[in-house]
N, C-alpha and C positions, 0 to 999 in steps of 0.2 A: 636552684638545681639547674635551670636553663643556662645560667652563666657558667656553671661547671661543665656542662655538655659543650657550650661555646668554646671552651678552652681546648677541646680535642683537636687533633691534627686535621680532621676533615669536616669540621663544623666551625661556623662563624657566627658571632652575635652582632646584631646591628640594633643601635639605639641612636635615634635622632638627638637625644640629650647628650651623647658623647661618651657614655660609659661602656660601650661595647668595643668590638674590634673594628667596626666602621659605623659611620653615620648615615651612609647611603646603601640602600639595598643593592644597586647596580654594582657597586664596588665590591661588595661581598660576593655577588654572583660571578663576577669577572675573576676572583681570587680563588673560587671554589674549583674542586676537581669532581669528576663524575662519581655519583654515590654520595656526595656531601650534603650537609644541611646548612641552610641559612635561616637563623632564627631571629625573628624580627620583634623587638619590644614594642610596647604601646606607644603610640604617637601618631603624628601626620607626616606622611613622606610624599612629597610632590616630585614624582619621578614617572617616566615611561620606561618600563622594564623589558629587556630581551633576555630570555632564558635559553641559552644555546648550549646547555650541557645537562646531563641527567642528574638533577639535584632536587632536594626538597626544600621548598620556602614554607616555613612554619612559623605561624603568629604566636606570639605570647601576649594575651590580652586580646584586644581588637584593633590592632594598628590599621590606620586608614592610609591607603595609597590613592593619591590623586594624580592623574596625568598632568604632567607639566605642559603638554600640548593636547588640549581636549579633543582635538580632531584625529588623534592617533590613538591605537590601543594602549590601554595602561599596561597590559602584560602580553608580549608576543613570545609564544613557546614554539621553538623550532628544534627541540631536542626530544628524544624518546624518554619515557619514564619519569617526567617531571611531575612533582606533587606541589599543589598550591592549597594550603590548609589554613582556613581561620581568618582571612583578611576581610576588611571593608574596602571595596573597590568603587570609588565614587568618580563618576566622569566629570563632574563639575556642571556648571550651568552651560546651557546651550539654547539656541533659537530653534524651536520645534518646526519652524517654517522653513529651515534651511533646505535648499535643493542641492547642496554640493556634498552631502553625505554619501560616502562610497558604500556599495552594498556589503563589501567585506571589512568594513569598519566595525570594531567591537571593543568592548573593555578588555576582554580576554580573547586573543586570537590564537588558536592552536593549529600548527602546521605539521606535526609530527605524531608519532604513535605513542599510545600507552600513557597518556596523561591522567592524573587524579586531581580533580577540582573539587574540593570538598569543604563544607562548613564556611563558605564565604558569603558575604552580602555584596550584591553587584548592582549598581543603580546609576542612573543619570548618564548613561553612555549616549552620545549622538549617533551611534550605530546599534549593534547588537549587544546583549549583555555577554554572552559567550558565543563564539563562532568557531567551530571545529571544521577542518577541511581536509578531504582526501587522505584520511588516515584510519587507524584501527585501534581497537582495545582500550577505550577511554572509560572512566568512571566520573560521572558528575552527580555528587551526592550531597544532600543536606544543605543546599544553598538557597538563599533568598535572592530572587532576581527580579527586580521591578524598576518601572519608570524608565525604560530605555527606548529610544526612539524607533528602533526597528524590532527584531525578535528578541525575547528574553534568551532563548537558546536557539542557535541555528546549527544544524548539521548538513553538510554537503559533501557527498562522496565518503561518508563514514560508515564503517562496518563493525559489527561485533562490539558495540559499546553500550553502556548502561546510564540512563538518567534516572535517578531515584530519590525519593523522600526530600524533593525541593519544592519550594514555593515560587511560582512564576506569575507575576501579577502586574497589571497596568503597563504592560509593554504595548507596542503596536500589535504584533503577533506574540502569542505565548511561546510555543515550540514549534519550530519550522524545520522539517526534515525533507531533503531533496537529494535524490539520486543516491540513496543509502539503503543498506541491507543488514538484516540481522541484528538490529538493536533492540534494546529493552527500555521501555519507559514506564516506571512503576511507582505507585505509592506517593505521587506528587500532587500538589494542588495548583491548578492552572485556572486563574480567575481574573475578571476585569480587564482583559486585553482588548485593545481597540479593534481587532479583527478576529480571526479564528483563534480558539484556544490551542489547538494543535493542528498544523497543516502538514500533510504528507503528499509529496509530489514525486512521481517517477521512482518510488521507493518499494522494496520487496522484502517479505519475510521479516517484518518488524513485529514486535509484541507490545501491546499497551494493556497494562493491568492495574487494577486497584487505584486508579487516579480520581481525584475530584476535579470536575471541569465545570465551571459555573460562571455565569454573568459575564460572558464574552459577547462582543458587540456583533459578531457574525455567527459563524458556526461553532459548536463545540469542537467538533473534529471535522476536517475537510480532507477527502482523498481525492486526487486525480492522477489518472495514469499510473496506478499503484496496485499491485497484485500480491496475493498471498500474505497479507497482513492479519494479525489476530488481535482482537480486542476482547478482554475478558475482565468482567467485574468492575468497570468504571461506573462512576456515578456522574451524570451530565444533566445540568438543569439551568434554567433561565438564560437561554441562549436567544439572541435577537433574530437568528435565522433557525437553522435545524440542529438538533443534537448531534447526529452524524450525517454528513453529507458525502455521498459517494458518486463520483463522476467518471465515467470510462475507466472503471477499475474493476478487476475480475478476481474471483476465487479468494475473497476475504472472508474471515470468520468473525462474526459479531455475537458473543454470548454473555449471558448473565450482567448486561448493563441495566442500569436504572436511569431512564431517560424522562424528563418531566418539566413541564412549564416552559417549553421553548415556543417561540412566537411562529414558527412554521411546523415542520415535521419532527417527529422524534427521530426517525431515520428515513432519509431521502436517498433513493437510488436511481441515478439517471444514466442511461446508455451503458449498462454494466451487466455482467452475466457471471453465473456460477458462485454468487455469494450465498453464504449461509447465515441466516438469522435465527438464532435459537436461544430460548430460555431467557428472554429479556422482559423487563417491565417497562412499558411505555405508557405514560398517563398524563393527562391535562395539558396536552400541547395544542396550540391553537388551530392547526390544520389536521393532518393525519398522524396516527401513531406510526405507520410504516407506509411510504409512498414509493411506487415504481413508476418510471416513465421510460419507455423504450428499453426495457431491461428483460433479459430472458435467461431461463435455466437457473433461476434462484430458488433457494428453499427458505421458507418462513414457517418455523415450527416451534410449538410449545412456548410461545410468548404470551404475556398477559398484557393485553392492550385495552386500556380502559379510560373512559372519560375524556376522550379527545374532542375537541370542539367541531371537527368536521368529520373525519372518517377514522375507523379503526385501522383498516388496511385499504389501500387504494392502488390499482393497477391502471395506468393510462398509457396512451400513445404507443400501440403496438409492443406492448409488454407481453411476451409468449413463453410458453412451456415453463411456467413457474409452479411450484408446489406450495399450497397453503394448507398446513396440517397440524391439527391438534393445538390450535390457539385458543385462548380464552379472550373473546372480544365482546365487551360489554360497555354499556353506559356512553357510547360515543354519540354525539348529538345528532348527526345527520344519517351516516350510514355505518353499519358494522363493517361490511365489505362492499366496495364497488370496483367493478371491472368495466372499464370503458375503452373501446377500440382495441381490445387485447384478446387474442385468440389462443386456443390450445393451452388452457390453464386448468389446474386440477385442484379442487377445494375439498378436503376431506377431513372428517372427524374433529370439526371445530365446535366450540360452544360460543354461539353468537346470540347474545341476550341483552334486552333492554336498551337497544339502540333506537335511534330514529327508524330507519329502514333496516332490515337485516341484511339481506344480500340483494345488491342491485347490479344487473349486467346489461350494457348498452353496446349496440354496434360491435358485437363480438361473434365469434363462432367456435365450434368444437370445444366448449367449456363444460367441465364435469363438476357438479355439486353433489357430494356423495356423503352420506352417513354423518351429517351434521346435526347438532342440536340448536334449533333456531327458535327461540322463545321470546315473547313479550316485546316484539318489535312492531312498527307500523305495517309494512309488508313484510311478510316473511322472506319470500324470494320473489323478485320482479325482474323479468326478462324483456328487454325492450329492443327490437330490431336485432334479434339474435337468431343465429342459424346453428342447426346441429347441436344443440346443448342437451345435456343429460342431467337431470335433477332426480336423484335416486336415493332411496333409503334414509332420507332425512326425517327427523322428528321436528315438526313445525307446529307450534302451539301459541295461542293467545295473541295472534296478530290483531292489531286494532283496525286493519283493513282486510286485505285478501291474504290468505296463507300463501298461494302462489298466484302471480299475475303474469300472463303472456300477452305482450303487445306486439303485433307484426313479427312473430316468431314462426319460423318454418322448420319443419323436419326435426323438431325437438323430441325428447323422450322424457316424459315425466311419469316415473313409475316407482312403485314400492315405497312411497312416502306415508308417514303418519301425519294427518293435518287435523288438528283439533282446535275447537273454540275460536275460530276466526270471527271477528265481529261482522265482516261483510261475507264474501264468498270463500269456500275452500280453495277452488281453482277458478280463476276468472280469465277468459280467453277473448282477446279482441284481434281481429284482422289477422289471423294466423292460419297457416296452411300445412298440412302434412305432418302434423304433430300426433304423437301417441300419448294418451293419458291412461295409464293401466295400472292395475294392482295396488292403488292407493286406498288407505283407510281414512275416510273423511268424516269426522264426527262433530256434531254441535255447531255447525256454521251459523252465523246470526242471520244470513240471508240465504244463499243457495250453496249446495255442495259443489256444484259445477254450474257456471253460467257461461254462455258462448254468445258473442255479440259481434256486430260490425263485419258481416261479410266473411266470417271464418268458414273455411270450406275444406273438405277432404281431410279432416281430422278423424282419429280413432279414439273413442272412449270405451275401455274394455276392462272387465273384471275389477272395477272399483266398488268398494263398500262405502255407501253414502247413507248416513242415518242421522235422524235428530237435527236436521237443518231447519232453522226458523221459518223460512218461506218455502223453499222447495228443494228437491233433490237434484235433478239435472233440468236445466232450463235452456233450450236452444232458442234463444231470443231472435238471433239473425245470422243465417248462415245456411249452407246447403251442401249436400253430398258428404255429410258427416255420418259416421257409422257409430251407434251407440249399442254396444253388444255385451251381454253377459255381465251386467252390472248388478249389484244387489242394492235396492232403494228401499230403505226401511224407516218408516215413521217420521218422514219428513213433513214440514208444516202443512201448507196448503195443498201441495201435491208432491207425488214422487217423480213425475216426468211431466214435462211441458215442452211442446214443440210448435212454433209458428210456421213450420212447413219446409219441405225440401230435404229431409234427412230420413235415414232408416234406422229403425229400432228392431233389434232382433235378440231373443233369448235372454232378456233381463228379468230379474226377480223384483216383484213389487209387493210390498207388504199389505197394500189394500186390494190385491188381486183376490177375488172371492170365489172364482170358478173352481168346482170340485171335480169336474170331468177331466181326465187326463189322457194325453197320448203317451203310451208307455207308462212309466212311473214318475217322470220328472216335469214333463211339459203340459201346460194347460190346454184344454181343447178349444176354449174361446180366446180370441184376440184381446189384448189389453189396449184400452182406447187412451190416447194421449192427446189432450186438447191443447189448442193454441188460440191466439187472437183471431179476430174476425171470422170465427167459425172453423178455423183450420182444425183438421183432426188427422192424426197419424196413428197407425195401428202397430203394436208389437204382436205379430201373429203367433210367436212361439214363447210366450212368458214361461219362465222357469220357477218352479215351485220350491226347491230346496236350495237356499243360497249358500249353505256351507259346502255342499257338494259342487255348486256352481263355481264358487271361488277357490275350493281347495283350501280354505283356511277358516 
């Protein structure tokens, strides 16, 4: 049938055995007119081809084209609308240590618009497998591209083109995209490359979907100086660096990825802003599931982040104004969420369970931890050298140390939390000043509901419900000028209140207060005596009798 087609006025048949119109492919190209076909029969052709007219090169069988000069492209396309379909393009042997390879060397070099490179096997090039430059409207589909010295596929200055259903493996880079816009890379397998699986540099509005990217020697995907790109439903695994690495790149969307078993981060974001990380699964990575450094105004939402060996989510190095919301963060070895030297971040409605520590915040200010489920961690929430933090309306349960710990925290607000079954203290305060701890329900702490130590001063503890603590309700071990007011202290172990001196207690409810004489209807006539070490005694002169009215709940 192909021989019959070859007999047409605008089609030529090439057979190296001599049965066609030509024995050389280049001769058939030179004889063709625009719109023609060159059909190449099975065999080996040792040629370097230049396609300078809009024709189709169609393989019958799997003809092999080997470059006569292995340091030059096997095919150069410098006409629009060229189709290359079904060839084996083999670059021949070369020395991988050569330093003379040009960056624009390739097995297939495309310099014009609208090419279709499909169903080919491209290997052994001393440069790139396919290199497309400064053009638009290409389709690269169903190719196998492997063992090339530079990138399997490189795009430079390329727009509105598609790479799909291709296998790109064992090259230096898998796919390298630079200075390119509005391209689509989909349904391809990119694996075993010596550097990044996919590199995007100074490129915008490209889309990457449903690719399998694995076992690459650096990152699965690396972005630098690239904005407004979209990543949808890729599977990335077994990278020696990070699954997706974003550097100085803004406003990218990363959604529905599965990223696992990378040697560093699942997603690493450095010096970038306004990126959206939503509905991804990040698991079993050696460092963090998601890590930010020096990055601001990003959103992390509805991700499943599990079993990473360092942190679930990490924000460091002045990462500010980020939203961390509605994520499932569980089973991470050290921290569920860690914020270090990062201000003005908002953490809301996350499920943070079965990590080492739940939420750790250090050297930061103006951080909001709101409405999270924080269960079965070591510390539920630990604030260390933190200013102006708000920890509000969280459910914190089953911490193997403290539910909430404050170390050198000033002007914080710890309010409206439910803190249950902490093995140590519900709230543990060290060397902190100006903090308000109010309206918390603290139940069944193994040691104290609230314990205050190490020169903590001028804090307010107000309208908390503290009951069934193993040792005591509120213990003011060391600190002064703290106000303990309108708390309900019920059925706590050895004592409801204890104070070593220097603080003021007023209007609290104590379940062991026995006085029946009242001032009005709610306040006991006799003061409640609060003992301390070395004979210290503090009095609450207005103990409140009805804790439900006192607390309003």
